[in-house]
C-alpha positions in Angstrom: 0.0 0.0 0.0 1.4 3.4 -1.0 1.0 6.2 1.4 -0.6 9.2 -0.2 -1.7 11.6 2.6 -0.1 13.2 5.6 -2.6 11.6 8.0 -1.6 8.1 6.7 2.1 9.0 7.0 1.6 10.3 10.6 -0.2 7.0 11.4 2.8 5.0 10.2 5.1 7.1 12.4 2.8 6.5 15.3 2.8 2.7 14.7 6.6 2.7 14.5 6.8 4.5 17.8 4.2 2.2 19.4 6.2 -0.8 18.3 9.3 0.5 20.2 7.3 1.4 23.3 5.7 -2.1 23.4 9.2 -3.7 23.6 9.8 -1.8 26.8 13.0 -0.3 25.3 11.8 3.3 25.3 9.1 5.7 26.5 7.5 8.5 24.5 8.1 11.8 26.3 6.6 14.0 23.6 4.9 13.7 20.3 3.6 16.6 18.2 1.7 15.9 14.9 0.6 19.0 13.2 -1.4 18.5 10.0 -1.2 21.6 7.8 -3.3 20.0 5.1 -4.1 16.5 3.8 -0.7 16.4 2.1 1.5 18.4 4.4 2.5 18.4 8.1 5.1 18.5 10.8 6.0 15.7 13.2 8.3 16.1 16.2 9.0 13.9 19.2 11.2 12.7 21.9 11.8 9.1 22.9 13.8 8.2 26.0 15.5 4.8 26.2 16.1 2.6 29.2 19.7 3.7 29.5 18.7 7.4 29.7 19.7 8.1 26.1 17.2 10.2 23.9 16.1 10.4 20.3 14.8 13.9 19.3 13.2 13.7 15.9 11.4 16.0 13.5 10.1 15.8 10.0 8.4 18.3 7.7 6.4 16.3 5.2 4.8 17.2 1.8 3.3 14.1 0.2 3.1 15.9 -3.1 6.9 15.6 -3.5 8.9 12.7 -4.9 10.7 12.6 -1.5 8.1 13.8 0.9 10.5 14.6 3.8 11.4 18.2 3.0 13.2 18.5 6.3 14.2 15.9 8.8 16.5 15.5 11.8 17.1 12.5 14.0 19.3 13.5 16.9 20.4 10.7 19.2 22.2 11.6 22.4 23.5 9.6 25.4 22.3 10.0 29.0 24.9 12.8 29.5 23.4 14.8 26.6 26.4 14.1 24.4 25.7 13.5 20.7 25.9 9.9 19.5 24.7 10.7 16.0 22.4 13.0 14.1 21.0 12.5 10.7 19.7 15.6 8.9 19.3 17.3 5.6 20.2 20.9 6.7 22.3 23.1 4.4 25.9 23.4 5.6 28.5 26.1 5.1 30.7 25.2 3.5 28.4 23.2 1.4 28.4 19.4 1.5 28.2 17.3 -1.7 24.6 16.4 -0.8 22.1 17.5 1.8 21.7 14.1 3.4 24.4 13.5 6.0 25.2 12.1 9.5 27.0 13.9 12.3 29.0 11.9 14.8 31.5 13.0 17.5 34.3 12.5 14.9 32.7 14.4 12.0 30.2 14.5 9.2 29.6 11.7 6.7 27.5 11.8 3.6 24.8 9.1 3.8 21.4 8.2 2.5 18.4 9.6 4.4 17.2 6.9 6.9 13.6 6.5 8.0 12.6 6.8 11.6 12.3 3.0 11.7 15.9 2.6 10.4 17.2 5.1 13.0 15.5 3.1 15.8 17.0 -0.1 14.5 20.4 1.5 14.6 19.8 2.6 18.2 18.4 -0.7 19.4 
């Protein structure tokens, strides 16, 4: 089934989060789903894991685009609030060879844009 609307996309994100919560690995501290229209919206949230680490995530979605995630960031930090990694597509100065990249404590690497589910798999 192909997702064609923002409410469908938001429901998929909610199901992904629910799956992690059901494992007991994390708790949802915050979730904001802001539908701007049937095709556009903003999703942001915070998951806290058993070890005190946190995933802060946000996505701005336009389902009318070939790649609906116009903006995304998945920021994972340890219990001491130190970055473990962050995927995002923010513009950098100086410019990177592509928008999609990953920050780690040792630098920035060009990478493909992961889904929230893939980020959660990497954490767990």
